[in-house]
C-alpha positions in Angstrom: -16.4 14.5 -25.1 -13.5 15.6 -22.8 -14.1 18.9 -21.1 -11.2 20.2 -18.3 -12.2 23.5 -16.8 -9.4 25.3 -14.7 -8.2 21.9 -13.3 -5.6 22.3 -10.8 -3.7 19.6 -8.6 -1.7 20.3 -5.8 0.5 17.8 -3.7 1.2 19.7 -0.5 3.1 22.9 -1.5 3.8 21.4 -5.1 1.5 22.3 -7.8 1.4 19.9 -10.6 -1.3 21.4 -12.9 -2.0 25.1 -13.0 -5.6 25.9 -14.1 -5.5 23.6 -17.0 -8.6 24.2 -19.7 -8.8 21.8 -22.4 -11.2 20.1 -24.5 -11.6 17.2 -27.1 -14.5 16.9 -29.4 -16.1 13.9 -30.7 -14.2 12.6 -33.8 -10.9 13.9 -32.7 -7.2 12.5 -32.0 -5.7 14.8 -29.7 -2.0 14.3 -29.0 -0.7 15.6 -25.3 3.1 15.9 -25.2 5.5 17.4 -22.7 8.9 16.6 -21.0 8.9 14.3 -18.2 7.6 15.5 -14.8 5.4 18.3 -17.1 1.9 16.8 -15.7 0.7 14.6 -18.5 0.2 11.3 -16.0 -1.6 13.6 -13.6 -3.9 15.0 -16.3 -4.5 11.6 -17.7 -5.3 10.2 -14.5 -7.8 12.9 -13.8 -9.5 12.6 -17.3 -9.7 8.7 -16.4 -11.2 9.5 -12.7 -8.7 7.7 -11.1 -7.3 10.9 -9.4 -9.6 13.6 -8.2 -8.5 17.4 -8.9 -7.9 20.0 -6.4 -9.8 22.4 -8.3 -12.0 22.6 -11.6 -14.5 20.4 -13.3 -14.0 17.4 -15.5 -16.8 16.3 -18.2 -16.9 13.3 -19.9 -19.4 13.1 -22.9 -21.6 16.1 -20.8 -21.6 13.8 -17.7 -19.6 15.7 -14.5 -17.0 13.4 -13.2 -17.5 14.5 -9.6 -21.3 14.1 -9.6 -21.5 11.0 -11.2 -18.2 9.0 -11.6 -19.6 5.7 -12.5 -21.6 6.9 -15.5 -18.6 9.2 -16.7 -16.0 6.5 -16.4 -18.4 4.1 -18.4 -18.1 6.3 -21.5 -14.3 5.9 -21.2 -11.8 3.4 -22.5 -8.4 3.7 -20.5 -5.2 2.4 -22.1 -2.2 2.7 -19.3 1.6 2.7 -20.3 2.0 0.0 -17.8 -1.1 -2.3 -17.7 -2.0 -4.4 -14.6 -3.3 -7.7 -15.7 -4.4 -10.7 -13.5 -1.9 -13.0 -15.1 -3.3 -16.2 -13.8 -6.7 -15.5 -16.0 -6.6 -16.4 -19.7 -6.9 -13.4 -22.1 -10.3 -14.4 -22.7 -11.2 -14.7 -19.0 -9.6 -11.2 -18.4 -12.0 -9.6 -21.4 -15.1 -11.6 -19.7 -14.0 -9.8 -16.4 -13.9 -6.5 -18.0 -17.2 -6.7 -19.9 -18.5 -7.8 -16.5 -17.3 -4.7 -15.0 -18.9 -2.6 -17.9 -22.1 -4.3 -18.0 -21.5 -5.8 -21.8 -24.1 -8.4 -22.2 -22.9 -12.2 -22.8 -24.0 -12.3 -26.4 -22.4 -8.9 -27.1 -19.2 -10.0 -25.3 -18.9 -13.0 -27.5 -18.8 -11.5 -30.7 -16.9 -8.5 -29.7 -14.2 -10.5 -27.9 -13.4 -12.8 -30.8 -13.4 -10.0 -33.2 -11.0 -8.0 -31.1 -8.4 -10.9 -30.5 -8.3 -11.4 -34.3 -7.6 -7.5 -34.6 -5.0 -7.6 -32.4 -3.5 -11.2 -33.6 -4.4 -12.6 -30.2 -6.9 -15.2 -31.4 -4.7 -18.0 -30.8 -3.7 -17.0 -27.2 -7.1 -16.3 -25.7 -7.2 -19.3 -23.7 -3.6 -18.9 -22.8 -2.6 -17.8 -19.1 -1.8 -14.0 -19.5 1.4 -14.8 -17.7 3.1 -16.5 -20.7 2.2 -13.3 -22.9 5.1 -11.1 -24.2 4.8 -7.2 -23.2 3.5 -6.3 -26.6 0.9 -9.0 -26.1 -0.1 -7.8 -22.8 -0.4 -4.2 -24.3 -2.5 -5.2 -27.2 -4.8 -7.5 -24.7 -5.4 -4.3 -22.6 -6.2 -2.3 -26.0 -8.9 -5.0 -26.4 -10.4 -4.8 -23.1 -10.5 -1.0 -23.5 -12.6 -1.2 -26.5 -15.1 -4.0 -25.7 -18.0 -1.5 -24.3 -17.6 0.9 -27.4 -16.2 3.9 -25.6 -17.3 7.4 -26.5 -13.7 8.4 -25.2 -10.4 6.8 -25.4 -7.6 7.8 -23.3 -4.2 6.2 -24.1 -0.9 6.8 -22.5 2.1 5.8 -24.6 0.2 3.4 -26.8 3.3 2.3 -28.9 5.4 1.1 -25.9 6.6 -2.6 -26.8 4.8 -3.0 -30.0 6.4 -4.2 -33.2 6.2 -2.2 -36.6 3.2 -3.9 -37.8 1.2 -3.8 -34.6 2.1 0.2 -34.4 0.5 0.6 -38.0 -2.4 -1.4 -37.1 -3.1 1.0 -33.7 -2.3 4.1 -35.7 -5.0 3.2 -38.0 -7.3 2.1 -35.3 -7.2 5.2 -33.7 -7.9 7.1 -37.0 -10.8 5.1 -37.8 -12.3 5.1 -34.2 -11.9 8.9 -34.5 -14.1 8.7 -38.1 -16.8 7.0 -36.1 -17.1 9.6 -33.6 -14.9 8.8 -30.7 -12.6 11.3 -28.9 -9.1 9.9 -28.7 -6.9 11.7 -26.0 -3.1 10.3 -26.5 -0.1 11.0 -24.6 3.2 10.1 -26.0 6.7 10.8 -26.0 6.9 9.4 -29.7 6.6 12.7 -31.4 6.6 11.4 -34.9 3.5 9.1 -33.9 1.6 12.3 -32.5 2.9 14.3 -36.0 1.3 11.5 -38.1 -2.0 10.9 -36.7 -3.2 13.9 -34.3 -5.5 16.2 -35.5 -4.7 18.7 -32.8 -1.8 18.7 -30.3 -1.4 20.0 -26.8 2.1 20.7 -25.4 2.2 20.7 -21.3 5.2 22.1 -19.4 5.6 22.5 -15.7 2.0 22.0 -15.3 0.8 24.5 -17.8 -0.7 24.1 -21.4 1.6 26.2 -23.2 0.5 25.4 -26.6 -2.3 24.0 -28.5 -3.5 23.7 -32.3 -3.0 21.7 -35.4 0.9 21.0 -36.2 0.7 24.0 -38.8 -0.7 26.1 -36.3 2.1 25.1 -33.8 4.8 25.3 -36.6 3.8 28.9 -37.6 3.7 30.2 -34.0 7.6 29.5 -34.0 9.4 32.8 -35.2 10.7 31.9 -38.4 8.5 29.0 -38.6 9.6 25.2 -37.5 9.9 22.1 -39.8 8.5 19.7 -37.7 7.0 18.9 -34.1 10.2 18.0 -32.7 11.5 21.6 -33.5 8.4 23.0 -32.0 8.4 20.8 -28.8 12.1 21.9 -28.4 11.6 25.4 -28.8 9.0 25.9 -26.7 10.1 23.6 -23.5 13.8 24.7 -23.7 13.0 28.3 -23.9 12.8 30.8 -20.9 9.7 30.5 -18.5 7.6 33.0 -20.1 5.7 31.1 -23.0 5.7 34.6 -25.0 9.3 34.6 -25.1 9.9 30.9 -26.6 7.6 32.2 -29.6 9.4 35.3 -30.2 13.1 33.4 -29.8 
């Protein structure tokens, strides 16, 4: 569903991504982790079609993002870490606006919007202005909007920021349920416990390079002497010398 081939991104003399190759199939929750400034946000923006790579190819559900960006983006649900919302709209009006952008029919919209607002505990707030929402409510509303058109790919940046424990559990269960239905979920997060809990595979990016990729068990076994958890793997790899091979052997 998501294919990145030889993706590079440069800003002047600075290279943010170095020949990144990555694929996420249908039905998988893929966790993408790395230190601040590692290239996570750049990668997410390239997958979402917000940013064009300097080199390489992005395919979403087999569609080349550069050749047919509209068709590719129609397959994506995008949940940013800091959602921009039109605060003078009500929650329902914002969802209607989103549905219009994606070409969701009025009949389908009515049913989906009500279901999603109920799922995210926003049913009583649908007719209230977004400016009256808390941060957590805004985050839940943007999740509703991202799912309105039944995307084949869900791209999520820090999904748990501002959510209470009940909402966090609900979102984790939602991602797993979407994966069971065949959606490819690409999730960037600093919350390693969440990645450890729900991701089928995890990729670790450092200084613009994908330095490790695999299941949690794979990553733990790759560390000499093993590693008890994802946090230990992460620290071992990202705090080690520049050569990834040295990190695995240390």
